[in-house]
N, C-alpha and C positions, 0 to 999 in steps of 0.2 A: 504494500500500500504506500503510495506517495502522498506527501503533504501537498506538493505543488508541481505542476508541469509547466515548463517554459515553452510556450508555443512559438514555432517558427514555420517555415515552409520547406518543402522537400529539397530545394536548392542548397540549403544550409545544414542538411543532415549528412555528415561524412562526405563533404565535397572532395572530388579528386583533384581539381585544379583550384588553388586558392590565390585569387588576385587580391589587390589592396582593399577592394570593396568588401569581398567575402571575409577577409581577415578582420576588418572592423566589426562586422556582424558577429563573428565568432567570439571576438574579444569582449564585446558588449555583453553577450549572453554569459560568457565565463565569469565576468566580474559579478554579475547578478547571482549566478549559480553559486559561486564561492561565498558570497555574502549570506545567502540563504542557508547553505550547508554549515557555515561557521557558527550559526546560532541554533544548530541542531535539527534543521528541517531536512526531510528526505525529498530529493529533487531529481527530475530528469527533463530532458528536452525531447519534444516530439513535433513532427509535422502535424498541423491541425487536421489534415485530411488523411491521416494514417488510419486505414480501415481495420488494421489488425490490433490496434491498441484498445484495451477495454477502459473506457473513460470512467467507469465506475470504480476503478482502482486508484483514483486520486481524489483528494479532497477539493482541490481547486486548480485553476489554470490561469496563467498570466499571458496576455498577448504581447509578444515582443517583436518578432520579425516575420509576421504572417503577410508578407508583402506581395503575395500573389492574389490576395482576396478580391481586389478591385478588378481583376481580370476574370474572376470566378465567383462573382457576387452571389448569384442564385444558389450555388453549391455551398458557399460560405454561410449564407444566412440560414439555409436549411440545416446545416451542421449545428449552428448555434441553437436553433429551435429544438433539435433532437437532443443535444447534449446538456442544455441548461438545467434540466431536471435531475441530472446525474451528479453534477459538480457545481461549484461556485466559480464564477468568472471574476477576474480582476482586469479591468474595472467591471462594475456591475452590469448585468445583461442589458438593462434598460438604458444605461448610459451609452453602451455600445450601439444599440439600435438607434438611439437619438443622434449620436455623433457621426454615424456612418454616412448620413446625407447632409450636405452642406447647407441645406435649408435651415439648419439650426442657427445659422448666422442671423437670419431675420428675427428669430425668437430672441436672441441675445440683444439685437438692436432694439427690440421693443422693450427690453429691460434696461436700456440706457447705455449699452456698450456701443462705442463708435466702431463702425465697420466701413470698408470701402463701399461706395455707392454700387448697389447690386440689383440686377433684375434676374428673377428665376424664370426660365422658359421651360414649361412642361413638355414632356415627350409628345411628339406628333403635332406640336404647335406649328402653324404655317408662317410665322413671322420670318422676315429676312433680316440679315445683318444691316443692310442699308436702311430698312425701316426702323431698326433699333437705334442706329446712330441719329436718325432724324428725330426720333422721340426724345433722346437724351441730350443731344447737342454735345456729346463728349468728343474730344479730339483723338483720344486713344482708348482702346478697351482690350480686355482679355476675355476669351471664351474658354470654358473648361467644363467637364462633366460635373454634375452634382455629387456623384459618387466616384471618387478617383483618388489618386495619390501619385507622387513622384513626377508631377507635371505631365501626366498622361493626357494626350489630346488637348494640350493647352497651347493657345495661339494668341499672339499679340497682333492686333489689327487696328487699322485707321479707316476713316471714311473713304480715303483714296484707295486703300488696298482691300477693302472688305469684299469687293466683287470676286477676288481671287480665292476667297474662302467660303463663298456661298454654297458651293456644291458639297464641300466637306461638312459644313454646318448642317445642311439639309440631311445628309446621311446620319450625322451624329444625333440630331434631334428626333430622327425616326426610330432611334434605338434607346435613347435615354434622355433624362432631363438635363438641362445645361444651365450654366451661369453666364451672364453677360455683365462684366464688372468694369467700372472705370479703372483705367490703368493708373497706378500710383507711381509717379516719376521717382520718388525716393527709393523704390525698390532697386533702382540702378544707382542713384546718387549716394544713398546711405546703407542700403542692404536691408535684410530682414533679421530682426532680433528674435531669438527663441529663448524664452524664459522657462526653465524647468521647475515644476512645482511637485513636491512630494507631500502628500497629505495636506494640501492647501498652503504649503510653505515654500517660498523660493529657496532653492539650493544653489543653483548656478545658472549661467546663461552662455550662449554663443551668438555669434553674428555671422550670417551667410551673405556672401556677395557674389553676383554673377560674373562670369568671364566676360571679357570685352566683346561687345557686339551681341550679347544675349541678355535676357531678362530673368532666366530661370536660375535660381540660386542654389539648387541642389548640387551636391558635389558629384553625383553621377552624371550631371550635365555640364561638368567643368567648373562649377562654382567653388568658391573657397570658404572654408569654415575656420573661424578663430574664436578663442575664448573672449568673453565680453563681460565687462563689469556694468550691469544695468544701473541706471539712475534710480533714485527713490521714486520718481514719478512713474517710471516704467514698471517697477516692481508693484506699485500700488495699482496700476492698470491691470497687470496680470492677476493680482489678488481680487480685483473687482470682478473679472471674468469668472474666476473659480468660485467666488462667494455666492454666485447666483445658483450654483448647481448643488442639489441635494439628492443622494448622499455625496459628500465630498469625494472626488476621485482620489484613489491612492496615488496615482501619478497622472501628470498632465504636462503638455507642452503648449505654451501660449505663444503663438507666432505673431509678432507685432511689426507693422510698417507705419512710418509717418505718412499721413495722407497728403493730398495736394494742398491742404491748408496748413500743413506742418503740424497736425495734431495726431496723437497716438491713435492708431486704429488696429482692430483685430483682423489679422489676415486669416488665420485658422486657429481653432482650438482642437488640439489633437489628444483624444482620450482612448484611442484603440491600440495602436501599435507604433507610437512615435519613437524615432531615435531620440535617446535621452542623454547621450554623450557621458555615460558613466566613466569613460576613460579619461575625461577631463576632471572628474570629481568623484573618485571611488567612494567617498564618504556618503554620497547621495544614494548609492546602491545599498549601503549598510542601513541607512535611514529607511529606505523602502522595505528592506528585508524585515526590519523590526515592525514596521506597520503591517506587513503581510502576516507576521506571526500573531500580532494582536487581532487581525482580521479573522484568522483561523480559530482563535479561541473565543471569538464573539459568537454566542449561540444564536443570536438573532439572524434571521434571513432578511438581509437588506437589499436583495437584488431587485425588488420591485417597489422600493420606497422612494421613488423619485418625487420630489416636491411638486405640488400643483403649480408652483411658480413657473415651471416650464411645461408648456402644453405638449404632451406627447400624442398629438392627433394622428390618426391613420395616415394622413398625408405626409407627416413628418418622417414616417418609416418607409416611404416608397422611393 
């Protein structure tokens, strides 16, 4: 019987060829696994889609590098529904279901969190990019799927270039809901700040900057990542985002970009499987391990105790 399973995907289970990116993934998981084992917990790593593993043989599972889920969403969601009654998930099931669709940004905006100006375009909508630019009067925008990660199908467009993306946008919108967001110039000028929160408390932060000529800040797209000392205002903003959520997530990453008015804005709130850069602050993994141990000894089932302050409507989960 395991106390906890660290969830990954098949690419990171005994990989034959280890490049710099895979090495980082394995290191992050090892730091967390060591921290959990050092306080007496029985731990293993498993591919979330492993059909041979008996999920009833573990008390809980933590999502760490399940980075194929947004390519296999239907399968992933079905697995969560099937498994949630056998084990406890970290973060809680309802948090994951809420956070998996970026529509949550609108709910946070309605609770006072500043976000980039965003329109949600539902699947099968017939609107064109040209009409969206005419509606918003934006000079630049980004389109991306409502359920996605690692900048999948993410494009920067302008009124002058949008005609080049109309076909791909039509194809995408026929398959899934999309976001149409005002492009924030500071993503290039200043970068994106990621504040890591463990049990609602700031532990450390990094800043991601895009390579020259690109706007995507992820290191797998050539972006650079550096340690970052956030200002008090930036920490308070991250705390504001987390404070709205109940139950408090055991881990979270608050991605912040200064908007076009130079105000702090939430880019994304990552509660499912964010990279947390334990390698930059191993103490944060120890802190999380202690919180997980406390979670395991808590007899209450909090997986469905989401506060009514966040509306979990059926539309939020699609």
